[in-house]
C-alpha positions as a Markdown table, in Angstrom:
| # | Residue | x | y | z |
|---|---|---|---|---|
| 1 | Unk | 69.3 | 59.0 | 134.1 |
| 2 | Unk | 71.8 | 56.6 | 132.8 |
| 3 | Unk | 75.2 | 57.4 | 131.3 |
| 4 | Unk | 74.0 | 56.6 | 127.8 |
| 5 | Unk | 71.1 | 59.0 | 128.1 |
| 6 | Unk | 73.4 | 61.8 | 129.4 |
| 7 | Unk | 75.8 | 61.2 | 126.5 |
| 8 | Unk | 72.9 | 61.4 | 124.1 |
| 9 | Unk | 71.8 | 64.8 | 125.4 |
| 10 | Unk | 75.3 | 66.1 | 125.3 |
| 11 | Unk | 75.6 | 65.0 | 121.8 |
| 12 | Unk | 72.4 | 66.7 | 120.7 |
| 13 | Unk | 73.5 | 69.9 | 122.4 |
| 14 | Unk | 76.8 | 69.7 | 120.7 |
| 15 | Unk | 75.1 | 69.3 | 117.3 |
| 16 | Unk | 72.8 | 72.3 | 118.0 |
| 17 | Unk | 75.8 | 74.5 | 119.0 |
| 18 | Unk | 77.7 | 73.4 | 116.0 |
| 19 | Unk | 74.8 | 74.4 | 113.7 |
| 20 | Unk | 74.5 | 77.8 | 115.4 |
| 21 | Unk | 78.2 | 78.3 | 115.2 |
| 22 | Unk | 78.3 | 77.3 | 111.5 |
| 23 | Unk | 75.4 | 79.6 | 110.7 |
| 24 | Unk | 77.1 | 82.5 | 112.5 |
| 25 | Unk | 80.4 | 82.0 | 110.6 |
| 26 | Unk | 78.5 | 81.9 | 107.3 |
| 27 | Unk | 76.6 | 85.1 | 108.1 |
| 28 | Unk | 79.9 | 86.8 | 109.1 |
| 29 | Unk | 81.6 | 85.7 | 105.9 |
| 30 | Unk | 78.8 | 87.1 | 103.8 |
| 31 | Unk | 78.3 | 90.3 | 105.8 |
| 32 | Unk | 81.9 | 91.1 | 106.6 |
| 33 | Unk | 83.0 | 92.2 | 103.2 |
| 34 | Unk | 79.8 | 94.2 | 102.7 |
| 35 | Unk | 80.5 | 96.1 | 106.0 |
| 36 | Unk | 84.1 | 96.6 | 105.1 |
| 37 | Unk | 83.2 | 98.0 | 101.7 |
| 38 | Unk | 81.0 | 100.7 | 103.3 |
| 39 | Unk | 83.8 | 101.8 | 105.6 |
| 40 | Unk | 86.4 | 102.5 | 103.0 |
| 41 | Unk | 86.2 | 105.0 | 100.2 |
| 42 | Unk | 87.7 | 104.2 | 96.8 |
| 43 | Unk | 88.8 | 106.8 | 94.3 |
| 44 | Unk | 92.0 | 108.7 | 93.6 |
| 45 | Unk | 93.6 | 110.8 | 96.2 |
| 46 | Unk | 96.6 | 113.2 | 95.9 |
| 47 | Unk | 98.7 | 112.7 | 99.0 |
| 48 | Unk | 101.9 | 114.0 | 100.6 |
| 49 | Unk | 104.0 | 112.2 | 103.1 |
| 50 | Unk | 105.9 | 113.7 | 106.1 |
| 51 | Unk | 109.0 | 114.2 | 104.0 |
| 52 | Unk | 107.2 | 116.0 | 101.2 |
| 53 | Unk | 107.0 | 113.3 | 98.6 |
| 54 | Unk | 103.7 | 113.3 | 96.7 |
| 55 | Unk | 101.8 | 110.5 | 95.0 |
| 56 | Unk | 98.3 | 109.4 | 93.8 |
| 57 | Unk | 96.7 | 106.6 | 95.8 |
| 58 | Unk | 93.5 | 104.7 | 95.0 |
| 59 | Unk | 92.2 | 104.4 | 98.6 |
| 60 | Unk | 91.5 | 106.9 | 101.3 |
| 61 | Unk | 94.7 | 106.9 | 103.5 |
| 62 | Unk | 94.2 | 106.1 | 107.1 |
| 63 | Unk | 94.8 | 108.6 | 109.8 |
| 64 | Unk | 97.8 | 106.7 | 111.1 |
| 65 | Unk | 99.5 | 106.3 | 107.7 |
| 66 | Unk | 101.3 | 109.6 | 107.8 |
| 67 | Unk | 99.8 | 110.7 | 104.5 |
| 68 | Unk | 98.1 | 114.0 | 104.2 |
| 69 | Unk | 95.5 | 114.6 | 101.4 |
| 70 | Unk | 96.4 | 117.6 | 99.3 |
| 71 | Unk | 93.9 | 119.3 | 97.0 |
| 72 | Unk | 90.4 | 117.9 | 97.0 |
| 73 | Unk | 89.6 | 116.1 | 100.2 |
| 74 | Unk | 87.0 | 114.1 | 98.4 |
| 75 | Unk | 88.2 | 111.7 | 95.7 |
| 76 | Unk | 89.1 | 112.6 | 92.2 |
| 77 | Unk | 87.3 | 110.9 | 89.3 |
| 78 | Unk | 90.5 | 110.0 | 87.4 |
| 79 | Unk | 94.2 | 109.6 | 88.1 |
| 80 | Unk | 95.0 | 112.5 | 85.7 |
| 81 | Unk | 92.9 | 114.9 | 87.8 |
| 82 | Unk | 94.6 | 113.7 | 91.0 |
| 83 | Unk | 98.0 | 114.1 | 89.4 |
| 84 | Unk | 97.1 | 117.7 | 88.4 |
| 85 | Unk | 96.4 | 118.4 | 92.0 |
| 86 | Unk | 99.9 | 117.6 | 93.1 |
| 87 | Unk | 101.4 | 121.0 | 93.9 |
| 88 | Unk | 104.8 | 122.4 | 93.4 |
| 89 | Unk | 105.5 | 122.0 | 97.1 |
| 90 | Unk | 106.4 | 118.4 | 96.6 |
| 91 | Unk | 110.0 | 117.4 | 97.0 |
| 92 | Unk | 109.4 | 114.4 | 94.7 |
| 93 | Unk | 106.6 | 112.8 | 92.9 |
| 94 | Unk | 106.2 | 109.0 | 93.2 |
| 95 | Unk | 104.9 | 107.5 | 90.0 |
| 96 | Unk | 102.3 | 104.8 | 89.8 |
| 97 | Unk | 103.4 | 101.2 | 89.2 |
């Protein structure tokens, strides 16, 4: 096998790998947001922080955020319903922007 033939094979292999890599990246770009959407719940949640301040947030708080869900552990249909769930045990209520 000559050097030119070896370079030609390497080149074809590189092209094939590039096609596979490009396809993988495109599939990941399309499937990534769909997978992320199934892992996060959206709605309105009444939460309390470690200090005692309460607020209404639009996404399910993570376990490491330090926020505790008060009232309905599932989401509320509206912001008004979630605000009603904020109890009198709140030191302060943080308004929505």
